[in-house]
C-alpha positions in Angstrom: 0.6 -9.2 3.2 3.2 -10.3 0.8 6.4 -12.2 1.2 8.7 -13.5 -1.6 8.9 -17.2 -2.3 11.5 -19.1 -4.3 10.1 -20.9 -7.3 10.5 -24.6 -7.8 9.2 -27.2 -10.1 6.4 -29.5 -9.0 4.2 -32.1 -10.7 0.6 -31.3 -10.4 -1.6 -33.2 -12.9 -4.8 -31.2 -13.6 -6.7 -34.4 -14.4 -6.0 -35.9 -11.0 -6.4 -32.7 -8.8 -5.2 -32.6 -6.2 -2.2 -34.9 -6.3 0.9 -32.9 -5.5 2.1 -29.7 -4.0 3.9 -26.6 -4.8 4.5 -23.0 -3.8 3.7 -19.5 -4.9 6.4 -17.5 -6.8 5.6 -14.6 -4.6 3.2 -14.2 -1.8 1.3 -11.6 -3.7 -1.4 -9.1 -3.4 -2.8 -6.0 -5.3 -4.5 -2.6 -5.5 -3.7 0.8 -3.9 -4.6 2.3 -0.5 -7.6 4.6 -0.2 -9.6 3.4 -3.1 -9.8 -0.4 -2.8 -9.7 -1.1 -6.5 -12.3 1.7 -7.2 -9.8 3.4 -9.4 -6.8 2.2 -11.5 -3.3 3.6 -11.8 -2.1 4.6 -15.3 1.2 5.9 -16.6 1.2 7.9 -19.8 3.9 7.1 -22.3 3.9 10.7 -23.6 5.9 13.6 -22.5 4.2 16.8 -21.5 4.8 20.1 -23.3 7.3 21.2 -20.6 9.4 18.1 -21.4 8.7 16.4 -18.1 7.1 12.9 -17.8 3.4 13.1 -17.1 2.8 12.2 -13.4 1.0 9.1 -12.4 -2.7 9.8 -12.0 -5.7 8.1 -10.6 -8.3 7.3 -13.2 -11.1 4.9 -14.1 -11.7 3.1 -17.3 -13.5 5.3 -19.9 -14.1 5.0 -23.6 -16.8 5.8 -26.2 -16.7 2.5 -28.0 -19.2 -0.2 -27.2 -16.5 -2.9 -26.7 -14.7 -0.6 -24.3 -18.0 0.1 -22.5 -18.5 -3.6 -22.0 -15.0 -4.0 -20.6 -15.6 -1.0 -18.3 -18.8 -2.5 -17.1 -17.1 -5.8 -16.4 -14.3 -4.0 -14.6 -16.8 -2.0 -12.5 -18.5 -5.2 -11.6 -15.2 -6.6 -10.3 -14.5 -3.4 -8.5 -17.8 -3.8 -6.6 -17.0 -7.4 -5.7 -13.5 -6.6 -4.5 -14.7 -3.7 -2.5 -17.4 -5.9 -0.8 -14.8 -8.5 -0.1 -12.5 -6.1 1.5 -15.3 -4.8 3.7 -16.3 -8.3 4.6 -12.7 -9.1 5.6 -12.5 -5.9 7.6 -15.6 -6.9 9.5 -14.3 -10.4 10.2 -11.0 -9.0 11.6 -12.9 -6.4 13.7 -15.0 -9.2 15.2 -11.7 -11.1 15.9 -10.3 -8.1 17.7 -13.4 -7.8 19.8 -13.4 -11.5 20.8 -10.2 -13.3 21.7 -12.3 -16.5 21.7 -11.7 -16.7 17.9 -8.0 -17.3 18.6 -8.5 -20.5 20.5 -7.1 -23.6 18.8 -9.8 -25.8 17.3 -9.7 -29.6 17.7 -7.3 -31.5 15.5 -8.6 -32.4 12.0 -7.7 -36.0 11.2 -6.8 -36.8 7.6 -9.1 -39.3 5.7 -7.9 -42.9 6.1 -4.8 -42.1 8.2 -3.9 -41.4 11.8 -1.9 -38.3 10.9 -2.7 -35.2 12.9 -2.5 -31.5 12.2 1.0 -31.2 13.5 2.1 -33.7 10.8 0.2 -31.7 8.2 1.8 -28.5 9.1 5.2 -30.2 9.4 4.9 -31.3 5.8 4.2 -27.8 4.7 7.3 -26.6 6.7 9.5 -29.2 5.0 8.4 -28.0 1.6 9.2 -24.4 2.6 12.6 -25.3 4.1 13.7 -27.4 1.1 12.3 -25.5 -1.9 11.4 -22.0 -0.8 14.3 -20.8 1.3 13.7 -17.1 1.2 10.0 -17.5 2.1 10.9 -20.0 4.8 13.4 -17.7 6.5 10.9 -14.9 6.4 8.3 -17.0 8.1 10.7 -17.7 10.9 10.4 -14.0 11.9 6.7 -14.7 12.6 5.2 -16.2 15.7 4.9 -20.1 15.6 1.1 -20.1 14.9 1.3 -17.4 12.2 4.2 -19.1 10.4 2.3 -22.4 10.3 -0.7 -20.6 8.8 1.5 -18.8 6.2 3.0 -22.2 5.2 -0.5 -23.6 4.7 -1.7 -20.7 2.6 1.5 -20.6 0.6 1.3 -24.2 -0.3 -2.2 -23.9 -1.5 -1.4 -20.8 -3.6 1.6 -22.4 -5.2 -0.4 -25.6 -6.0 -3.0 -23.4 -7.7 -0.3 -21.4 -9.6 1.3 -24.6 -10.8 -1.9 -25.6 -12.5 -1.1 -23.0 -15.1 2.7 -22.7 -14.9 3.7 -26.1 -13.8 5.0 -29.0 -16.0 1.5 -30.3 -16.7 0.1 -26.9 -17.6 -0.7 -28.1 -21.1 -3.2 -30.6 -19.7 -5.1 -27.9 -17.8 -8.8 -27.4 -18.7 -11.5 -25.1 -17.3 -13.2 -28.3 -15.9 -10.0 -29.1 -13.9 -10.1 -25.7 -12.3 -13.8 -26.2 -11.5 -12.8 -29.4 -9.7 -10.0 -27.6 -7.9 -12.5 -25.0 -6.7 -14.8 -27.7 -5.4 -12.0 -29.2 -3.4 -11.4 -25.7 -2.0 -15.0 -25.5 -0.8 -14.7 -28.9 0.9 -11.6 -27.9 2.8 -13.3 -24.7 4.0 -16.1 -26.9 5.2 -13.6 -29.0 7.2 -13.3 -31.9 4.8 -9.7 -31.7 3.5 -8.5 -34.0 0.7 -4.9 -34.4 1.8 -2.4 -33.2 4.4 -1.8 -29.8 2.8 -5.5 -29.2 2.6 -5.8 -30.2 6.3 -3.3 -27.6 7.3 -5.2 -24.9 5.4 -8.6 -26.1 6.7 -7.3 -25.7 10.2 -5.8 -22.2 9.4 -9.1 -20.8 8.0 -10.9 -22.2 11.0 -8.6 -20.3 13.3 -8.3 -17.0 11.4 -11.1 -14.8 9.9 -10.2 -15.7 6.3 -12.9 -15.7 3.7 -13.1 -18.2 0.8 -13.7 -15.6 -1.9 -10.0 -14.5 -2.3 -9.1 -18.1 -2.8 -11.8 -18.4 -5.5 -10.7 -15.3 -7.1 -7.1 -16.6 -7.3 -8.5 -19.6 -9.2 -10.3 -17.2 -11.5 -6.9 -15.6 -12.2 -5.7 -19.0 -13.4 -8.8 -19.1 -15.7 -7.7 -15.8 -17.1 -4.2 -17.2 -17.9 -5.9 -20.0 -19.9 -7.7 -17.5 -22.2 -5.5 -14.4 -22.2 -1.8 -13.8 -22.9 -2.0 -10.0 -23.8 -3.3 -7.0 -21.9 -4.6 -4.0 -23.9 -3.8 -1.4 -21.2 -2.8 -1.2 -17.6 -6.4 -1.3 -16.4 -6.6 -4.8 -17.7 -3.2 -5.8 -16.3 -4.2 -4.3 -13.0 -7.3 -6.4 -12.7 -5.2 -9.5 -13.5 -2.8 -8.5 -10.8 -5.7 -8.5 -8.3 -6.7 -12.0 -9.2 -3.2 -13.5 -9.1 -1.7 -11.3 -6.4 -4.1 -9.1 -4.5 -6.1 -12.1 -3.4 -3.2 -13.4 -1.4 -3.1 -10.1 0.5 -6.7 -10.6 1.6 -5.8 -14.1 2.7 -2.8 -13.2 4.7 -3.7 -10.0 6.5 -5.9 -11.8 9.0 -2.9 -14.1 9.8 -0.5 -11.2 10.2 -3.0 -9.4 12.5 -3.6 -5.8 13.2 -1.7 -3.8 15.9 -3.9 -3.3 19.0 -2.9 0.3 19.2 -3.5 1.0 15.5 -6.4 3.3 14.5 -6.0 2.8 10.8 -9.2 1.8 9.0 -9.4 -1.9 8.0 -10.0 -0.7 4.4 -6.7 1.2 4.4 -4.8 -1.8 5.9 -6.1 -4.2 3.3 -5.5 -1.6 0.5 -1.9 -1.1 1.5 -1.4 -4.9 1.6 -2.9 -5.0 -1.9 -0.6 -2.2 -3.0 2.4 -4.2 -1.9 1.2 -7.2 -3.8 0.7 -5.2 -7.0 4.2 -3.9 -6.6 5.6 -7.4 -6.1 3.6 -8.7 -9.1 4.7 -5.8 -11.3 8.3 -6.4 -10.3 8.0 -10.1 -11.2 6.5 -9.1 -14.6 9.3 -6.6 -15.3 12.0 -9.0 -14.1 10.7 -11.9 -16.1 9.9 -10.3 -19.5 12.3 -12.5 -21.4 11.2 -15.7 -19.6 7.5 -14.9 -20.2 8.2 -14.1 -23.9 9.7 -17.5 -24.4 6.4 -18.9 -23.2 4.5 -16.7 -25.7 3.2 -14.4 -23.0 3.6 -10.6 -22.7 2.4 -9.1 -19.4 2.9 -5.5 -20.5 0.3 -2.9 -21.5 0.0 -3.0 -25.2 -1.1 0.6 -25.6 2.0 1.8 -23.6 4.3 -0.4 -25.8 2.8 1.2 -28.9 3.2 4.7 -27.4 6.9 3.9 -26.9 7.2 2.7 -30.5 7.4 -0.9 -29.6 5.5 -4.1 -30.6 5.3 -7.8 -29.6 8.0 -8.5 -32.2 10.4 -6.2 -30.3 9.7 -8.2 -27.1 10.3 -11.5 -28.8 13.5 -10.1 -30.5 14.8 -9.2 -27.0 16.9 -6.2 -28.0 17.6 -3.4 -25.6 17.1 -0.1 -27.4 16.5 3.5 -26.4 12.8 2.9 -26.9 12.9 -0.1 -24.6 14.8 1.8 -21.9 12.2 4.7 -22.1 9.4 2.2 -21.8 11.0 0.4 -18.9 11.7 3.6 -17.0 7.9 4.4 -16.9 7.0 0.9 -15.8 9.6 0.9 -13.0 8.3 4.4 -11.9 4.8 3.0 -11.6 5.9 0.0 -9.7 7.8 2.2 -7.2 4.7 4.2 -6.6 2.9 1.1 -5.5 5.7 0.3 -3.1 5.3 3.8 -1.7 1.6 3.3 -1.2 2.2 -0.1 0.5 4.6 1.5 3.1 1.7 3.5 4.5 0.0 0.4 6.0 2.8 -2.0 7.1 3.1 -0.6 10.6 -0.6 -1.0 11.2 0.0 -4.7 11.3 0.7 -6.6 14.5 4.2 -5.9 15.8 5.3 -9.5 15.4 4.4 -9.4 11.6 6.0 -6.2 10.5 9.6 -7.2 10.2 9.1 -9.9 7.5 6.7 -7.7 5.6 9.1 -4.7 5.6 11.9 -7.1 4.5 9.8 -8.3 1.6 9.0 -4.8 0.5 12.6 -3.5 0.7 14.2 -6.5 -0.8 11.8 -6.9 -3.7 12.0 -3.2 -4.5 15.7 -3.6 -5.0 15.0 -5.9 -7.9 13.9 -2.7 -9.8 17.3 -1.2 -9.0 19.0 -4.3 -10.4 17.0 -4.0 -13.6 18.3 -0.5 -14.0 21.8 -1.7 -13.2 21.5 -4.3 -16.0 20.8 -1.4 -18.4 17.2 -2.6 -18.6 18.2 -6.0 -20.1 15.4 -8.2 -18.7 15.4 -10.3 -21.9 18.5 -12.4 -21.2 19.5 -11.3 -17.7 17.5 -11.9 -14.6 17.8 -9.2 -12.0 18.9 -10.6 -8.6 19.7 -9.0 -5.3 23.0 -10.1 -3.9 23.2 -11.9 -0.5 25.2 -8.9 0.8 22.5 -6.5 0.0 19.9 -8.8 1.4 21.7 -9.0 4.7 22.2 -5.3 4.8 18.5 -4.8 4.3 17.3 -6.9 7.3 18.4 -4.4 10.0 16.8 -1.6 8.1 13.6 -3.5 7.8 13.7 -4.3 11.5 14.2 -0.6 12.4 11.2 0.4 10.3 9.1 -2.3 12.0 9.6 -0.7 15.4 7.9 2.6 14.3 4.5 2.9 16.1 1.5 2.6 13.9 -0.4 5.7 12.8 -3.2 6.6 15.1 -5.8 7.5 12.5 -9.3 7.1 13.7 -11.1 4.0 12.5 -14.9 3.4 12.5 -14.3 -0.3 12.3 -12.3 -0.8 15.4 -13.9 0.2 18.7 -12.5 0.4 22.1 
C-alpha cells in the first residue's frame, strides 16, 4: 500500500536511460474496494432540490456521443486489464501463503562489471531514502528489515520513472525514451539489472510475488502525461490516478503481506490499497493546484469546474473566490471518501506492515484539513501538517494497527 515520500530533485536524462535515480512523490495507488476499477466515483457539482449536496455515487461512463462511446470503450478495456491484474496478483499472493518456500532468499545478483553485491545495492537505496526522502525512510523503519529493503527498491524505481516526466530533463523526454525504459524494466525482471538500483529491484521481485504489469502501467501513466494536461471529467482523472498511483499499490501489497488470520478476499485487500492510493493522489492534486498550474497543468475535472462556474483562466489567476471554495469542498469530500474506503483493508495486512500504512493514511488525510484551514488557498500556499500533529498521529496509527483483521470468508485463501 501507499506511504508518503518527500520529493527531491534528480537528474535523469531520458536520452541516456537509466543514468540516475530518484524517488516517488508519494507511494501511490488507486481505485476503490469492492469493484476493482469496474466503476468510477463521481461527485456532482449541483445541489439537489432539497438544498443538500448530492451524495457520492457509484457509476460507470455513459454517453450517447460517438466520441464518448469510444472513450467509454477504452475505459472498459482498461477496467478489464486492471481487474485481470488484480486477480493475477491475488493468485500469486495466495500461492505465496501456501508455500513458504517462496520466501527463501535467492542467490546474490552481481552487478555487471563490478564486485558489488546485493547488500551494497540495497544500501545505496537506503542512503537515498535517508538523505532525500526522510518521511518515507522513517516510515520504512517501522517495517521488518526485508520488507523495508524491498520498499526502498520499489520506491527508487518509481521515482526514477516519475522523474522522466517531472524531473529537470523532462523537456527531453520522448515516447521512444519511455520505450527504452520499459525494455530495461523487462530485463531487470529477467534477472539482468542495468545498475545497482535495478539490481535491488530485480532481487525484490524474485523474492515477492510481484508482477511486471503494474510497473508497465506506471510507465504508461508517464506516456499519458506526455500527451495530456487536462481531464474532461473525474472518470478520466480516475483512470490517470490508476496509472500513476494505483499501480504502486499492486506493487507493494505483496511486500506488505497479508495477515495469516485474515479472511478478507485478495480482491478487497488490493482494492482497499488502491483506494488509499487514489486518496493520496487526489490529495497531492488538491494540495499542488498552484504548482501544477505554473507548469501549465490542471489535474481537475473540467466538467466539475464548469459546473462551479470556473474555467482554466480562474485556475491560472489563482484567486480564492466563493466559487472556488464551493468547488474545493466537493473535491475534498470525494478524497475523504476514498480514505474511508481504504481504511477497510489496512488491518488485513500483515501485522508488521499495518503501522506505517495507518500512519500514511492518517497523516496524509490531514493535508485536506490544512487546505481547509488555509481557506482553500492552494494557489500560493502549500498545505503542510506540522511536526507536532505528525507526532501526535503516530500513537493513534499504532493503536489502529493492533485491531484484529476482519474475518470475512475468502475463496482465495484456503486453510
